[in-house]
N, C-alpha and C positions, 0 to 999 in steps of 0.2 A: 505740773504738784509732784510733789513726790513719789507720791503712790504709780501715779501714771508712766516718769522714767526709774522708779526696779520693774514695773510689770515689762518694760519695752526691755529692761541690758537684761535682763531673764539668760542667760545663758538658754534656754528652752526659745526662749520666746523669739530668738534673734537666729535660731537655728530651722525654727515652723516659716520665718521672717522673708529666710531664703531659700528653705524649697516651695511657696508661694512665691515669690520670683520668677522661681526655672518654671514654674510649674504655669505658672499666665504667660508666661511665654512661650512654652511649649518645645524649653529646650530639653534634647536630650543629647544619648550618647559625651557623657559634658566629660571634661578631662580639668580636677578641680584644684586649683594652686592655691598652696594657704603657706603664709609665715607667719611662725610664733603663736598667737592665742589662735588666728587666721587658720592657723594648720588643722588645731583642735578640732577646730568650727567645720571643717573637710572632714574628721573621720567622725564625727556624729551627724552630718547629712550623709552621708553617703553610706553608716549603723540603716536612716532609716529610711532610707530612699533608693536603695542598691541596685532598682533597673536604674536608673538617671545618670548610672557615673561608666566610663568607659575604665578613666584610670584617677588616683590622686597621688601628687607631688609635694611634698611634707617640705617647709627652709624654716630648716632651727622649731620645730613641734614643739609648742608648749606639751609637759605631762608632770608626773608626779614629780618629776626628781628633783622639778624647782622648788619644793617644798626646801628644800635645801639651804637657796639661798634665799629665804623667804624671810631674814631678816635684813641682807642690805636691799634687797629690791625696795623695802618697806622703805627706809631711810634713805636711799635716793632716788627713786618715783616719786613721791611723795613730799617731795620739799618744797616750801613753800621760796623759796628765790632763785634767783637765773643762774649762778652759778653754781649750787649745790645741782641746779635741775643739767646743768651742765656737760657734772662728775658723771652723771646717769649717762648722759647720752651716748660720751668717751668711752664708759666705761665696753658701752656694744661693741668697740672695735677694735680692730686687732694691730692696726693702723693710724694711733693718732694724727700724725701728721694730718692723715686728710682730711678729719675735722678741723684742726686748724690754722690750715694756711686754705682754706675754700672758706673765703668769704659770705658765700651763698647757704653754705650750711648753717654759720653763725643765725643770719636772718632768718633763715625756718625756722632753728631750735629757740631764739626768742616768738618765736609764733605758737611756738607746740607748746611752748610757757605757759603763753599767757593764753592757751587754748584750755589747758590745762589747767588753770585758778580759775580760770570762768564754771567751769566745767569739774571742781575738785567734786561735789560729793560726790560726782554719775560717776569718776574716775575710781573713787572710793567704794561706794555701791560694785561697777562691778571687778574689781579684784578681788573681793572681799566670794564674789561666785564666783569669779574663774579658780580659786583655791578651796572652794567648798569639799569636803569629802567627800560628797555623792555625787560631786560635777566629775573630780578627778576621777572615782570608783567610775563616773559613763565615759569619760576618756579614754580608757585601759583597756571596758570593757569594745570599745567599737572598736581600738589595735588588731585586741585578740582574734574581733569577729570578722573581718576586715578582709575579704577574699579575693577583693580588686586590688591590680597589680600596682604598688606604690614606692615609690620614692623619695627617698628621704633623703634631704644632706645638710649637716651639718658643722660650723663651723671651730673647730679648729684652737681658737683663744673665744669661744661665748661664754661673756663670764656668769650668764646666768645658766647657762642647758651644759653642763660638763660629759663634755665630746665623748669621752672612754663610757661613761657611766649613758648615754643617751646611747652611741652605737651595741651595746649589750641590748639594751633594752630591746631595743628593738628588732637588733638579729633576731632575739625571742621568744618574740611577741608579732611580727608578722610574718602571714602563713608567703605570700606576692609583694615582698618587699625588697628593695635594695638598698645597703644606706649605705651613702658615698659621705665623705670626709673631704673639706677641701684647708688645704694646709695653712693659711697665708687672710683670714676669714675668723672675725668675730660671728657675731649673734644674727649680720647682714652680712650674707656669702654675696647676694645677690646685687649687694653695691659695692666692697674690695676687690666680688673677682666673680666681675660680670662676665665676664667671655667665659669662664669655665664652666659656671652655670647655666649660662643657653648650652656649652656646649654639653654636660651631662643631662639638660633635657629634651634637647635633641634627639641621644642616643634613646633613653629611654621611651619617649615617644613613638624612634622608630625600632623597639628591640632591640639596643644593639650592645646594652651593655651585659656585658659578663656578671 
């Protein structure tokens, strides 16, 4: 029912579900990696259960600065045809040719679009949850309270998250954070600069980042 999926897609419910999974499987000393909205969830998990988490890796992390691109996000992400949907997909990459020359990418994009249309109400509800001021304040509070070693990876050509604003934001608010910029990627640095992303993560895990 509508109420059931709204309860399930509540940000707090998602965080609690993940924490329950961690505890039920007796997982400890976790290294949590999150991308985009998943990165915001990672910070909330760490705030609620700091003793479970050893380190955090945030790739293109969702935060309050995305509100500056609210109209763009709504216009393209919630499109009702495949062409508009692919405009959104492509705007997340620095290298557009990666998308246009990879047949499997277009196939997967069509699947994502069909899934989005099928679950349109759920995505729209989740979007509104993500940008609620109360949730934005929770993300911000989690970042400021975080005392766990944290790596933030940003793509210089990210259309949704301005890298300069985010670099300044995380540098000013993370107590134990390292902010790294990848020069040739957008919102998916782990795809466009996979090797560089892996290298940063390994250096961070081995305490080799300066």
